[in-house]
VOTIDO-463900 format. One record per residue (C-alpha): x, y, z; residue number from 0. Coordinates in nm, 4 decimals. Layout:
{X:X | Y:Y | Z:Z | resi:NUM}
...
//
This chain:
{X:0.8634 | Y:-1.8194 | Z:1.6534 | resi:0}
{X:1.0571 | Y:-1.5096 | Z:1.7636 | resi:1}
{X:1.3060 | Y:-1.5753 | Z:1.4847 | resi:2}
{X:1.0194 | Y:-1.6043 | Z:1.2376 | resi:3}
{X:0.8761 | Y:-1.2623 | Z:1.3278 | resi:4}
{X:1.2217 | Y:-1.1049 | Z:1.3381 | resi:5}
{X:1.2222 | Y:-1.1298 | Z:0.9588 | resi:6}
{X:0.9833 | Y:-0.8332 | Z:0.9634 | resi:7}
{X:1.2548 | Y:-0.6178 | Z:1.1216 | resi:8}
{X:1.4389 | Y:-0.4257 | Z:0.8509 | resi:9}
{X:1.7692 | Y:-0.4457 | Z:1.0394 | resi:10}
{X:1.7414 | Y:-0.8226 | Z:1.0867 | resi:11}
{X:1.5907 | Y:-0.9197 | Z:0.7529 | resi:12}
{X:1.9277 | Y:-1.0097 | Z:0.6085 | resi:13}
{X:2.2928 | Y:-1.0682 | Z:0.7052 | resi:14}
{X:2.4443 | Y:-0.8317 | Z:0.4524 | resi:15}
{X:2.3788 | Y:-0.5051 | Z:0.6331 | resi:16}
{X:2.3929 | Y:-0.1919 | Z:0.4216 | resi:17}
{X:2.4435 | Y:-0.3777 | Z:0.0933 | resi:18}
{X:2.1160 | Y:-0.5659 | Z:0.1213 | resi:19}
{X:1.9441 | Y:-0.2582 | Z:0.2669 | resi:20}
{X:2.0376 | Y:-0.0709 | Z:-0.0502 | resi:21}
{X:1.9222 | Y:-0.3729 | Z:-0.2512 | resi:22}
{X:1.5867 | Y:-0.3734 | Z:-0.0714 | resi:23}
{X:1.5220 | Y:-0.0108 | Z:-0.1569 | resi:24}
{X:1.6778 | Y:-0.0226 | Z:-0.5027 | resi:25}
{X:1.5019 | Y:-0.3277 | Z:-0.6461 | resi:26}
{X:1.1439 | Y:-0.1853 | Z:-0.6578 | resi:27}
{X:1.2325 | Y:0.1204 | Z:-0.8725 | resi:28}
{X:1.4461 | Y:-0.0950 | Z:-1.1019 | resi:29}
{X:1.1637 | Y:-0.3469 | Z:-1.1409 | resi:30}
{X:0.9201 | Y:-0.0695 | Z:-1.2184 | resi:31}
{X:1.1455 | Y:0.0989 | Z:-1.4759 | resi:32}
{X:1.2532 | Y:-0.2216 | Z:-1.6507 | resi:33}
{X:0.9197 | Y:-0.4020 | Z:-1.6519 | resi:34}
{X:0.6852 | Y:-0.1128 | Z:-1.7233 | resi:35}
{X:0.9003 | Y:0.0956 | Z:-1.9571 | resi:36}
{X:0.7511 | Y:0.0864 | Z:-2.3064 | resi:37}
{X:1.0908 | Y:0.1572 | Z:-2.4686 | resi:38}
{X:1.2291 | Y:-0.1798 | Z:-2.3582 | resi:39}
{X:0.9852 | Y:-0.3983 | Z:-2.5536 | resi:40}
{X:0.8823 | Y:-0.4044 | Z:-2.9181 | resi:41}
{X:0.5366 | Y:-0.5334 | Z:-2.8263 | resi:42}
{X:0.3496 | Y:-0.4697 | Z:-2.4988 | resi:43}
{X:0.4530 | Y:-0.7236 | Z:-2.2364 | resi:44}
{X:0.2279 | Y:-0.8906 | Z:-1.9809 | resi:45}
{X:0.3261 | Y:-0.6512 | Z:-1.6998 | resi:46}
{X:0.2721 | Y:-0.3562 | Z:-1.9321 | resi:47}
{X:-0.0760 | Y:-0.4793 | Z:-2.0156 | resi:48}
{X:-0.1414 | Y:-0.5186 | Z:-1.6423 | resi:49}
{X:-0.0119 | Y:-0.1667 | Z:-1.5785 | resi:50}
{X:-0.2358 | Y:-0.0244 | Z:-1.8515 | resi:51}
{X:-0.5392 | Y:-0.2041 | Z:-1.7114 | resi:52}
{X:-0.4627 | Y:-0.0844 | Z:-1.3595 | resi:53}
{X:-0.4202 | Y:0.2725 | Z:-1.4865 | resi:54}
{X:-0.7469 | Y:0.2548 | Z:-1.6809 | resi:55}
{X:-0.9393 | Y:0.1048 | Z:-1.3891 | resi:56}
{X:-0.7972 | Y:0.3543 | Z:-1.1406 | resi:57}
{X:-0.8848 | Y:0.6389 | Z:-1.3765 | resi:58}
{X:-1.2450 | Y:0.5181 | Z:-1.3849 | resi:59}
{X:-1.2501 | Y:0.5124 | Z:-1.0045 | resi:60}
{X:-1.1127 | Y:0.8661 | Z:-0.9919 | resi:61}
{X:-1.3714 | Y:0.9913 | Z:-1.2408 | resi:62}
{X:-1.6523 | Y:0.8648 | Z:-1.0174 | resi:63}
{X:-1.5173 | Y:1.0569 | Z:-0.7156 | resi:64}
{X:-1.4408 | Y:1.4140 | Z:-0.6195 | resi:65}
{X:-1.0698 | Y:1.3511 | Z:-0.6749 | resi:66}
{X:-1.1125 | Y:1.4009 | Z:-1.0512 | resi:67}
{X:-1.1907 | Y:1.7742 | Z:-1.0090 | resi:68}
{X:-0.9001 | Y:1.8482 | Z:-0.7725 | resi:69}
{X:-0.5961 | Y:1.9719 | Z:-0.9620 | resi:70}
{X:-0.2955 | Y:1.7402 | Z:-0.9359 | resi:71}
{X:-0.4652 | Y:1.4768 | Z:-0.7188 | resi:72}
{X:-0.5490 | Y:1.2135 | Z:-0.9888 | resi:73}
{X:-0.1876 | Y:1.1855 | Z:-1.1068 | resi:74}
{X:-0.0613 | Y:1.1743 | Z:-0.7490 | resi:75}
{X:-0.2982 | Y:0.8954 | Z:-0.6476 | resi:76}
{X:-0.2161 | Y:0.6837 | Z:-0.9534 | resi:77}
{X:0.1562 | Y:0.7210 | Z:-0.8732 | resi:78}
{X:0.0879 | Y:0.6174 | Z:-0.5129 | resi:79}
{X:-0.1051 | Y:0.3141 | Z:-0.6375 | resi:80}
{X:0.1806 | Y:0.2032 | Z:-0.8634 | resi:81}
{X:0.4381 | Y:0.2663 | Z:-0.5913 | resi:82}
{X:0.2550 | Y:0.0671 | Z:-0.3235 | resi:83}
{X:0.1863 | Y:-0.2233 | Z:-0.5608 | resi:84}
{X:0.5525 | Y:-0.2331 | Z:-0.6688 | resi:85}
{X:0.6764 | Y:-0.2254 | Z:-0.3091 | resi:86}
{X:0.4289 | Y:-0.4968 | Z:-0.2122 | resi:87}
{X:0.5303 | Y:-0.7234 | Z:-0.5005 | resi:88}
{X:0.9013 | Y:-0.6643 | Z:-0.4377 | resi:89}
{X:0.8591 | Y:-0.8447 | Z:-0.1062 | resi:90}
{X:0.7816 | Y:-1.1629 | Z:-0.2997 | resi:91}
{X:1.1385 | Y:-1.1660 | Z:-0.4329 | resi:92}
{X:1.3570 | Y:-1.3862 | Z:-0.2089 | resi:93}
{X:1.5980 | Y:-1.1804 | Z:-0.0006 | resi:94}
{X:1.4156 | Y:-0.8506 | Z:-0.0605 | resi:95}
{X:1.2534 | Y:-0.6742 | Z:0.2346 | resi:96}
{X:0.8974 | Y:-0.5550 | Z:0.1668 | resi:97}
{X:0.9088 | Y:-0.1890 | Z:0.2672 | resi:98}
{X:0.5315 | Y:-0.1786 | Z:0.3112 | resi:99}
{X:0.5619 | Y:-0.4390 | Z:0.5885 | resi:100}
{X:0.7267 | Y:-0.1678 | Z:0.7985 | resi:101}
{X:0.5081 | Y:0.0898 | Z:0.9716 | resi:102}
{X:0.7599 | Y:0.3693 | Z:0.9137 | resi:103}
{X:0.7266 | Y:0.3474 | Z:0.5350 | resi:104}
{X:0.3469 | Y:0.3330 | Z:0.5460 | resi:105}
{X:0.3210 | Y:0.6201 | Z:0.7941 | resi:106}
{X:0.5544 | Y:0.8363 | Z:0.5869 | resi:107}
{X:0.3508 | Y:0.7758 | Z:0.2713 | resi:108}
{X:0.0100 | Y:0.8023 | Z:0.4392 | resi:109}
{X:0.0899 | Y:1.1160 | Z:0.6410 | resi:110}
{X:0.2414 | Y:1.2922 | Z:0.3393 | resi:111}
{X:-0.0628 | Y:1.2374 | Z:0.1159 | resi:112}
{X:-0.3066 | Y:1.3016 | Z:0.4027 | resi:113}
{X:-0.1427 | Y:1.6341 | Z:0.4905 | resi:114}
{X:-0.1484 | Y:1.7276 | Z:0.1239 | resi:115}
{X:-0.5239 | Y:1.6717 | Z:0.1168 | resi:116}
{X:-0.5757 | Y:1.8754 | Z:0.4351 | resi:117}
{X:-0.3685 | Y:2.1752 | Z:0.3259 | resi:118}
{X:-0.5191 | Y:2.1697 | Z:-0.0233 | resi:119}
{X:-0.8699 | Y:2.1746 | Z:0.1239 | resi:120}
{X:-0.7764 | Y:2.4429 | Z:0.3786 | resi:121}
{X:-0.6186 | Y:2.6767 | Z:0.1227 | resi:122}
{X:-0.9059 | Y:2.6230 | Z:-0.1194 | resi:123}
{X:-1.1789 | Y:2.7189 | Z:0.1287 | resi:124}
{X:-1.1320 | Y:2.7654 | Z:0.5021 | resi:125}
{X:-1.5067 | Y:2.7708 | Z:0.5639 | resi:126}
{X:-1.5633 | Y:2.4555 | Z:0.3593 | resi:127}
{X:-1.2750 | Y:2.2831 | Z:0.5371 | resi:128}
{X:-1.4155 | Y:2.3588 | Z:0.8834 | resi:129}
{X:-1.7708 | Y:2.2678 | Z:0.7828 | resi:130}
{X:-1.6700 | Y:1.9009 | Z:0.7408 | resi:131}
{X:-1.6131 | Y:1.8740 | Z:1.1159 | resi:132}
{X:-1.9816 | Y:1.9452 | Z:1.1890 | resi:133}
{X:-2.2265 | Y:1.7066 | Z:1.0173 | resi:134}
{X:-2.5560 | Y:1.8569 | Z:0.9033 | resi:135}
{X:-2.8787 | Y:1.7556 | Z:1.0758 | resi:136}
{X:-2.7462 | Y:1.6719 | Z:1.4222 | resi:137}
{X:-2.9067 | Y:1.8039 | Z:1.7451 | resi:138}
{X:-2.7493 | Y:2.1259 | Z:1.8695 | resi:139}
{X:-2.6556 | Y:1.9723 | Z:2.2044 | resi:140}
{X:-2.4564 | Y:1.7016 | Z:2.0253 | resi:141}
{X:-2.2566 | Y:1.9430 | Z:1.8109 | resi:142}
{X:-1.9514 | Y:1.9656 | Z:2.0449 | resi:143}
{X:-1.9276 | Y:1.5849 | Z:2.0621 | resi:144}
{X:-1.9728 | Y:1.5486 | Z:1.6859 | resi:145}
{X:-1.6915 | Y:1.7957 | Z:1.6229 | resi:146}
{X:-1.4580 | Y:1.5980 | Z:1.8510 | resi:147}
{X:-1.5566 | Y:1.2676 | Z:1.6856 | resi:148}
{X:-1.5020 | Y:1.4041 | Z:1.3342 | resi:149}
{X:-1.1705 | Y:1.5592 | Z:1.4363 | resi:150}
{X:-1.0445 | Y:1.2321 | Z:1.5855 | resi:151}
{X:-1.1627 | Y:1.0299 | Z:1.2847 | resi:152}
{X:-0.9756 | Y:1.2683 | Z:1.0549 | resi:153}
{X:-0.6561 | Y:1.2614 | Z:1.2614 | resi:154}
{X:-0.6319 | Y:0.8811 | Z:1.2759 | resi:155}
{X:-0.6709 | Y:0.8271 | Z:0.9011 | resi:156}
{X:-0.2968 | Y:0.8003 | Z:0.8236 | resi:157}
{X:-0.2552 | Y:0.5693 | Z:1.1242 | resi:158}
{X:-0.5260 | Y:0.3312 | Z:1.0042 | resi:159}
{X:-0.3824 | Y:0.3404 | Z:0.6515 | resi:160}
{X:-0.0345 | Y:0.2439 | Z:0.7688 | resi:161}
{X:-0.1363 | Y:-0.0184 | Z:1.0258 | resi:162}
{X:-0.3828 | Y:-0.1920 | Z:0.7933 | resi:163}
{X:-0.1335 | Y:-0.2204 | Z:0.5069 | resi:164}
{X:0.1543 | Y:-0.3293 | Z:0.7312 | resi:165}
{X:-0.0578 | Y:-0.5896 | Z:0.9120 | resi:166}
{X:-0.1867 | Y:-0.7464 | Z:0.5914 | resi:167}
{X:0.1532 | Y:-0.7567 | Z:0.4248 | resi:168}
{X:0.3304 | Y:-0.8865 | Z:0.7352 | resi:169}
{X:0.0749 | Y:-1.1647 | Z:0.7864 | resi:170}
{X:0.1322 | Y:-1.2994 | Z:0.4364 | resi:171}
{X:0.5110 | Y:-1.2921 | Z:0.4687 | resi:172}
{X:0.4948 | Y:-1.4635 | Z:0.8081 | resi:173}
{X:0.2936 | Y:-1.7491 | Z:0.6582 | resi:174}
{X:0.5372 | Y:-1.7811 | Z:0.3686 | resi:175}
{X:0.8275 | Y:-1.7844 | Z:0.6136 | resi:176}
{X:0.6526 | Y:-2.0476 | Z:0.8237 | resi:177}
{X:0.6029 | Y:-2.2682 | Z:0.5182 | resi:178}
{X:0.9695 | Y:-2.2288 | Z:0.4299 | resi:179}
{X:1.0853 | Y:-2.3248 | Z:0.7796 | resi:180}
{X:0.8618 | Y:-2.6321 | Z:0.7712 | resi:181}
{X:0.9808 | Y:-2.7398 | Z:0.4264 | resi:182}
{X:1.3571 | Y:-2.6919 | Z:0.4732 | resi:183}
{X:1.4138 | Y:-2.9840 | Z:0.7169 | resi:184}
{X:1.2014 | Y:-3.2145 | Z:0.5040 | resi:185}
{X:1.3063 | Y:-3.3973 | Z:0.1942 | resi:186}
{X:1.1851 | Y:-3.6203 | Z:-0.0815 | resi:187}
{X:0.8099 | Y:-3.6743 | Z:-0.1102 | resi:188}
{X:0.7191 | Y:-3.4475 | Z:0.1822 | resi:189}
{X:0.9110 | Y:-3.1552 | Z:0.0354 | resi:190}
{X:0.7537 | Y:-3.2024 | Z:-0.3085 | resi:191}
{X:0.4095 | Y:-3.2396 | Z:-0.1522 | resi:192}
{X:0.4390 | Y:-2.9108 | Z:0.0346 | resi:193}
{X:0.5912 | Y:-2.7319 | Z:-0.2644 | resi:194}
{X:0.2604 | Y:-2.7382 | Z:-0.4510 | resi:195}
{X:0.0514 | Y:-2.5593 | Z:-0.1826 | resi:196}
{X:0.3451 | Y:-2.3239 | Z:-0.1197 | resi:197}
{X:0.3499 | Y:-2.2327 | Z:-0.4892 | resi:198}
{X:-0.0239 | Y:-2.1726 | Z:-0.4978 | resi:199}
{X:-0.0041 | Y:-1.9620 | Z:-0.1822 | resi:200}
{X:0.2771 | Y:-1.7561 | Z:-0.3362 | resi:201}
{X:0.0534 | Y:-1.6791 | Z:-0.6341 | resi:202}
{X:-0.2312 | Y:-1.5981 | Z:-0.3941 | resi:203}
{X:-0.0042 | Y:-1.3693 | Z:-0.1915 | resi:204}
{X:0.0975 | Y:-1.1890 | Z:-0.5116 | resi:205}
{X:-0.2700 | Y:-1.1196 | Z:-0.5743 | resi:206}
{X:-0.3029 | Y:-0.9945 | Z:-0.2166 | resi:207}
{X:-0.0174 | Y:-0.7521 | Z:-0.2816 | resi:208}
{X:-0.2081 | Y:-0.6031 | Z:-0.5747 | resi:209}
{X:-0.5387 | Y:-0.5936 | Z:-0.3846 | resi:210}
{X:-0.3804 | Y:-0.4244 | Z:-0.0809 | resi:211}
{X:-0.2279 | Y:-0.1589 | Z:-0.3052 | resi:212}
{X:-0.5684 | Y:-0.0960 | Z:-0.4601 | resi:213}
{X:-0.7379 | Y:-0.0725 | Z:-0.1179 | resi:214}
{X:-0.4751 | Y:0.1804 | Z:-0.0068 | resi:215}
{X:-0.5492 | Y:0.3802 | Z:-0.3234 | resi:216}
{X:-0.9273 | Y:0.3485 | Z:-0.2811 | resi:217}
{X:-0.9193 | Y:0.4746 | Z:0.0774 | resi:218}
{X:-0.7212 | Y:0.7789 | Z:-0.0327 | resi:219}
{X:-0.9776 | Y:0.8414 | Z:-0.3060 | resi:220}
{X:-1.2589 | Y:0.8237 | Z:-0.0496 | resi:221}
{X:-1.0748 | Y:1.0742 | Z:0.1697 | resi:222}
{X:-1.0850 | Y:1.3282 | Z:-0.1107 | resi:223}
{X:-1.4654 | Y:1.3447 | Z:-0.0759 | resi:224}
{X:-1.4083 | Y:1.5701 | Z:0.2264 | resi:225}
{X:-1.2116 | Y:1.8171 | Z:0.0151 | resi:226}
{X:-1.3706 | Y:2.1621 | Z:0.0200 | resi:227}
//
């Protein structure tokens, strides 16, 4: 079991050291450029159609939130959505480490966008930024506690973003690894019998990768509602 979970360690995910580390970080951008580039295909491909639908749907979500009126935020969030989905799906390629299964990657991405929101709100209106830490309508004697609660809830947002994404991605890869370790010693009918549920679960896990990227994007969109 320890060997199974060690596959989530970036340093132990392969035996090829720096070569495979470079491969793990280089595959997602290459996949994105080759699959989604419109200059490669004469007619729109399936992934391109998916990308266009995701872009259209995410644009509709942004229009229904405060993020649509903040300069530069809509384009940033759509890029984050595409990046997280690509990194998630790259983990489905055998031998490629899913960067979003590592807390460091998720924290770096979440903290960067979160700090951008905070500084943008602070520079836009200091009074509006501070007013979000004191909800309207509360009893005066509860105001100090409410300020502390709102401050803590704001500070832990990048932590919850990173932990939630890493936990969901790691759980799926652990199950896939467990299926692989069960199937390898088997042969014949047993191997073929387990290949069918393993294939279906791989398709299901690919859908989870897309859904988790969208949830990451949606939470960031919701955080923009506190922008002053």
